[in-house]
Phi, psi and omega in degrees: 000318179297322180294322180294314179299319180296320180294315179299315179300319180295320179295317179299316179299318181296316179297315179297325180296328180268352180277091183205156177284156179206122181268142176220114181279144172296321175207151181250357177226133176239123181256113178286342186072219179273127174230154183271140179300323182270005186278354180090179185293148176236149185231135174249137178253126176255111177269148179214163179235142171276101181267011178269193184243005176229164180301138178258135179232130173279112184277324176204146176229107188243107180280157175280181183300136177085000182231145176235151179216057184284340185254113176201168182292116185256354177262166179295138179255117183290159177306133180083350181270166185244155176220184183210161170225126176261124177248120184249136179237135178256111184280354183302127179063024179228058179293151179106181183283154177216152176212107186242152179242157174233125181265127185240122174246145185229186177267019177296147186306321183291350180257005179268050178234173185298316179233082183288153173270114185284162168289146180241129170238156190226146167238146178211169180168188180222123183266119177278131184298145175290151179300141180288141175283164175304327179292315182294324181299331182251009175085011179263074186265352184266149175076189181225176177087182183272338175258125184224150175257130188295308177235123187244020176229149175213141182237125187228158166230118186229152166282157185289359177254359189263160172237157181217138179255135175232140179254128181240129177275141182220143180219143174260108181275357179272190181252348182252149177294148182229132176290140176227108185235126177288128178288149185294136169203167189272344191236354174236130180223162177277127175265333182191150167215148185273358180226173181279209179291340177243146171254126188286161178302128181081357183276143172241133182215189179228151171233128178255121181250143179249120176263123183250104183295329180294327179279337178292327172055052179206170180226160178087198182277121184234135177246124182232144173246118178257135186235150171250142172262130178229173172254030170294120186291337183271315180220087184294327184262121178250128186244147173237134187249126177253136166236113189234131172258109183260124178246153182284139180267111179255010188294337183266002178286132178286167179300323179294318180292326178295324178294331181263008185288160175291152178229119180278128172245113184252130186295328178198154178243013177219132180237125176250109180280352179072209182273128185229130177289154179299141178061031174232169183242148175233143184240142172221161178236148171235149182253129175250132179226144176262105178266009180268194185247002175222173186301134173265122180257121176272102186283321185190146163251126178241116175262141181274009180212145176288352176288341184255130175235141181239132178243103182252116187288336182218155177247353178230125178246126176288170177306126178080356183279149178223155178219157173259129179251127181271127178245122182247132175248126177252119186290333183052224183261005184291155180234152174079198183285136182233133177234137179219173178219154178233133175255125178256124182245125180224181177261022173286116185299333183268341180217063185286334177225118181239138179261130175249117181268146179229155172215156177204157174241112182278128179265147179283000000 
């Protein structure tokens, strides 16, 4: 009797051991062949069958970069039944060959581990580039409209007494003349242009702009947008973007004035906020002291992140005077280790710009 029971138990265990879901794809690679960059998104469908003896469930479908797979069978697939996964690829701005994968995890027994090895399916193909526009053929890829500026950004480092000239190429791709007028501002002016108030249809010319740091009257990293007004019907306003780091010019100070200059004494140039919970703030202080013989002017604190706030009670320190500056870090929704920097700008000739580095570890 015991032998019969043992045999029955063994059979039950064996049956249960084979009672499991099992996915089987019709194909694991889909080749789109040649597709056009401007042709829009393309989709491959991967069909599969549950060849197991229990319901099959797709637990996750994770596509690689540039591919999406939001559409797939989300309900349980009974034994012998079929399901699908749609993998979509967007060829826009991705000319050339591609080979992307989609990782599929299921409720199959071999995937019920801490780090399962997923099933892999693949899409591949070759994207033929879209035809170049007249603007792209000549390198005028920025902006819109028929009048375009070839390069509309410039990055400079200037002393506050300096001026700088930049040359910008401009072309009218239309057939009618277009007015080009620099909008008024105090620190950028036209030094030269190769055309009159209008740029003729089909004409290419240059505009030379002069950036005057003394008229900008600021220090540190400054971002400015300079604009032209045109009668271009598509994009009337044409902008040029400046990023300028302006430093104070101490070259004309005599030896006597340098001896009497302010001297910044900073208590530390590194702040560790430690561990900070999400959406909470941590505070630290730094001490600024004037060890010089004339007034120390705190021109600016520049933080490279909106997570950092600085509360400085005074902007002028007399000889021997010191102040405490409060530095606040707000963790917001960020996770993990965070590093930021603060630039302190003063009128100390030997240390006019000092970097203060910060770090924090955001807890979930």
